[in-house]
Every structure is written in C-alpha cells, then in structure tokens.
N, C-alpha and C positions, 0 to 999 in steps of 0.2 A: 419780879417784874409786875407792876400793877396794870400793864396794858394787855395782859394775857386774855385770850378769848374766854377762858373759864371765869376770870374775874369780871369781865364785861357781862357775861351771862348772869352771874350771881347779882351784880348790880342792877341789871335790867329786871330780873325777877323780884328783887327787893323793892324797886320802885313800883313795879306793876302791882305787887301786893299792897304797898302803902296807899296807892290810889284806890284800889279796890276796898280796902278797909275804911278809908275816909268816906268813900261814896256810900257804902252800905250803912255806916253809922249815921250819916246825914239822911239817907232815905228812911231809916227807922225813926229818927228824931223828928223830921219835918214832913215826911211823905215824899214819894218819888217826884211827883209833879212840881212840888214847891222848891226843889233843889235845882240849881243851875251849875254848869261846869265851873264857873268862877268860884263857887263855894267849895267845890270838891278840890280844886287845885290849891286853894288857900289852906284847907285842912290838911291836905297831903304834903304841902310844902314843895310843890312842883309848878312848872309853868304850864300855860294853856297848850303850847306846842307839845310839851312832854305828855300831857294827858292824851292828846290826839295821836301821839306816836304809839301809845299803849292801847287805846280804845277808840274806835271810830266814832262813837257817840256815847252818851251816858246810858242809853239803852243796852249797849254792848257790855256794860259792867255787869248787869244782871242776866242778860240773855246771852248765853255762851254756847259755843259749839265744842263738842269734844275734839281732841286732836286726831288727825288722820291716823297717826301711829296707834292711838288707843283703840280706834275702831278696827284697824287692821289686825292688831293683836287679839282683840276679842273674837273676830271672825276666825282667825287661825286656831284659836282654842276650841272651836266648836267642831263636832264630828260632821264632815262634809257630806256623808251619805244619808243623813236624816232629812226628812222633808223640811222645807224652808220654815214653816210655822213652828216646828219643833226646835229648830236651831235658834230662832228668835226667842222663843220662850226659855230655852236653856241659857241664852246669853244674859238674861236679866240677873239671875243669881250670881253669875260670874262678875257682872258689872258691879253689883252692890257689895260683893265680897271684898272689893278693893277699897271701899269707903271706910275710912277710919271713923271713930265716933265724932271727932272734931269736924271732919269733912262733912259727915252726915248732918250735923247741926248747922254748919255753914250753908249747906244746900237747902235745908228747911227755911232758914232765914231768907235766902235768895228767892226761893219759890213763894214764900209768903208775900214778899214785895211784888213779885210778878202777879200773883193771884189777886192782890189788892188793887191793881191798876188795870181798868178795862183795856186800855191801849196796849199794855204789856201782854195781857192774856192773848190779845189778837196777834201781836207780833211774835209771840211764842210759837205760833203755827208756822211762821216763816222759818224760824230756826229748826223746828221739827222737820220741815221738808228738806232743809239743807242737810240735817243729820241723816235723814233717810237717803239722800243722795250719796253721802259718804259710805253708808252701809251698803247700798246697791253697788257702788264702785268696788268695795272690798269683796263682796260676794261674787261679782263678775270676775275679778282677778283670781279668786279661789277656783273658779270653774273655767279658766282659760279664756276669759274675756267675753263669754256669752252668758246670757241670762234671759229667760222668757219675759216678755213684757208684763205678763200677768204677775210674775214674781215681784216686779218693781211696785205694782199696785199693792200687793200683800205687805211689802216692807213699809210702804207709806201708811197703810191702815194700822199696822202695829205701832208705828211711831206716833200716830195720832192717839192711839190708846195709851201709849206710854206717857205722853204729855198730859192726857186727861187724868191718869193716875197720879202724876206729880202735882197737878193742880188740886186734886181731891185731897192729897196729903197735906198740902199747904192750907186748904180750906178747913181741915179738921185740926190744924195746928200740930200735926204730928201725933195725934192721939191714937191713930192706927198706923201700923207699919206700912211704909211705902211699898214694900214688896207685895203685901196683901192687896193693896189698892190697885197696883198695876196688874196683878193676877186677875183681879175682878174685871178690870178693863179689857184684858186679853180674852177672858172668858166671854165677854159680851160680843166679841168678834165671831 
C-alpha cells in the first residue's frame, strides 16, 4: 500500500533532502544573499508551497535546530550527579561521536555559509538561544521539573561558546578540529 505512514515519511524526508541539497548547492555557487526561493524550488523540482512546508524560510535551510528527541537523548546519556558545567562539557564528545564523516563535511559546508553571511552569523544567535531552551527543558525534566535560574544562564553561556566554536571552525575551513575549537571556547568561560 503506497499510502502507508512509513512511505509518506520516506517521501517527505526525500523531498526535504532534495530541497536542502538544491539550496546548499545554489548558496555555494551564487552566495546566500543572491539566491531566492524561486531558484531553490526550480532546482529541487518542487513548488513554492512545498518549500515552505519544509522550511519556514531560506535561512532555516542552513540555520537548524536539533530535534527535541536528540537533545533529550543526549541529556539522558549524561551522568546527572555531575555539576552542570561538566555535564555540558561531556555532552560535546557524545554529540560529535554521532557525526559520520559525511555529516561532518555537510556541517562544515553549512557553517561556512553561515559564517560568510553577516546576517546569518547574527541569526545563528537566535537558534543558539532556542537550542539552549531545549537543553534547559531537557535538564529540568531530568531533575523533576526544577532548575535554578543560574543554571539556565550557564547553559546559554555554553551554547554561545558552542556557536563561537562552530563559527571558528567554519572560518578556518575545518583546518582545526571542531572539538578542539569548542573546547577552546568552553575553556574561555
């Protein structure tokens, strides 16, 4: 039966990836600011409404939030008895261990686009704060729904350092390991 939910999910995922691939290729060829949604949909072979069903804007193609499930799984994998700073620091190697070489390369391409556009660098801070909110929610849930206000500030500071590390990685075109750059940013805190 071709209408099964699994078939629909695979079709949706394939369309999502096709739009992403088309957009990234265009951003690399022409520069982010020079590309408009019409060009992306033409290259991807989809309609404008289909594009917006997958991405709220062209910025959302490159500026992405992790899934709530990913954040929750990451927090569950961390020892809850450690101080918050240590849990966050231990989360990074776990996060990066899940990156395949292909995914790592795709992330470098994506972050190079972000780093090369001043407006995207600024908007990355919005996504960083949203990711910090997801992390705070997951940490609160781990501790029965409570968390000191100071801990939320710590999470936001570490997420800002994480973003700074990713931007530094993009700025050096991946010549240094992203893990080292994020460790350096964390050490600065």
